[in-house]
N, C-alpha and C positions, 0 to 999 in steps of 0.2 A: 504494500500500500504506500502511496505517495503522500508525503506530508503536505499540509496546507501551504507553507512558505514555498516549497518546491513547485507546487501546482501554480501558485500565483506568479512565480518567476517565469515559468514556462509560458503561461498565457500572456504575460507582459512582453516577453521576447517575441511571441507570435504576433502580438498587436504592433510592436515596433517594426517588424519585418513588413507587415501589411501596410503600415503608414509609409515606409520607405518605398514600397512598390507603387503606392498611390502617388507619392511625390514625383517619382521617376516618370510615371504615366502623365501626370499633370505637366511636367516640364516638356515632355515630348509633344503633348497637345498644344501647349503654348507656342512652341516652335512652329508647328503646323499652322496654327492660327495666324501667326505673324507672316508666314510665307503666303498664305491665302489672301491676307489683307494686302500684301505687296502686289500680288498678281491682280487683285481686284482694282487697285489704284492704277496699275498700268493699263488694264483693259478699259477702265473709265476714261483715261486720257486718250487712248487710241480711238474709242468710239466718238468722243467729243471732237477729235481732230478730223475723223472721217466725215462726220456730219457737217463740220464747218467747210471742209473741202468740197463735199457734194453740193452744199448750199451755194458756195461761191461758183462752182462750175455751172449750176443751173441759172444763177443770176447773170453770169457772163457767158454768152454763147461761144466766145473764142477762148475756151478753157485750155489749159496746157495739155499737151498730148498724153501725159501720164494719168490724167483724170478723165474717164469716159463719162460723158453727160448722160448716157443711157443706163448707167449703173442703177440697179434696183435698190433703193434705200431700205426696203423692207427685209433685205437679206442680212441686215445688221442683227446679230444675235440678241435675243431677249434674255435678260438675266437680272439677278439681284444687284442692286446698286447702280443700275444703268438708268439714266434719265431718258425715258422714251419720248417725253414731250419737252423739248428744249425751250428755254425762254425765247420769246420773239425778239428779234433785233433787225435792224435795217438790212435788207438784202436776203433775209431768210425766207424761203418759199414754203408753201404748205406741203410740198412733196416730202419734206423731211419728217413729217408726222406719221405715226402708224396709221394704217388704213381707216380705222373707225374714227380716230380724231380728225383725220383729213376730211372724211365724209361729214362730220359734224360741223367743221369750220366752213366747208363749201355750202352746206344746207343753210347755215346761218347767214353766209354772205349773199346767197340768192334770195333770201326771204325779204319781203317788202318792209318788214318791221321786226321788232323783237320777237323771239321765239321762246317757247317753254320746252322743257325736257319731254313732256308728253306729246308734243308736236313732232319732235325729232325722232323719237323711238320708231314709229312705223316707217319713216323715210329711210332709216338705215337697216330696215329689214328685220326688226325685232318685234315680238309680240308686245302689245301694250299692257304688260303686267306691272304691278307695283315694283317688283324687284328690278325689272329692266329699266323702268323710268328712273328709279333711284340711282342705279348704276350709271345711267346716262347723265343724270344730274351731277354725279361726282366727276364725270369726265368734263362736263361743262365748267364746273368750278375749277378744275385743274387748268383748263384752258384760260380761264380768267386770271388765275394766279400767275400764269406764265406769260400773260400779255397778249394772247391771241384773240380773246373775246372780252367784252365788257358786260357788267351786270349792274346797270344803273338802278333798276328796280328789282327787288328780290324775285328770283325765278324768271326774269325776263332777260334774255341774252341777245347781244348784238355783236357785230364785228368790231373789234377794238379800234382799228384804224379806218376811220371814215374819210372820205374825200379822195385826194389824188392817189393815195396808196391802195385804195380799195380794189381797183382793177388788178392789182398785182397778185391778189390772193389766188386766183385761178390760173395764172400764167404758169406755164410749165417749162 
């Protein structure tokens, strides 16, 4: 029979080994996490650069030979940490947006006045259910945050840039 002090020492030693194993595992995970963050930052910078180059190529018909104007913007990989709806800036065209956002902006641009989410949903081919309307409202709000649309009255969305730049929205 094992004495109580010996049993306690054995269990304490086992617990220490377990703690050391967990610390080793945590250190390995921390290293993997740091590498993943670094790769994510590089990917984010690359996507931003590609979007800027594609936008510049579409804005300028005489783009450099290395940038093909017919490049499909939707081929940019979707992923965590990637901003799919870039903030609007001068020279940026609607083609840089993902398909559904592009459709929303074009529908809003073609509308004679402010539009609501429930008016857009059927036009983008979705059933007019509460979930689809709320999802579309979220997309509209994101477009407002990024400068593509305006929401002067709650729930009423218009194209952000009225006047001379408005025709630019549908140009490709």
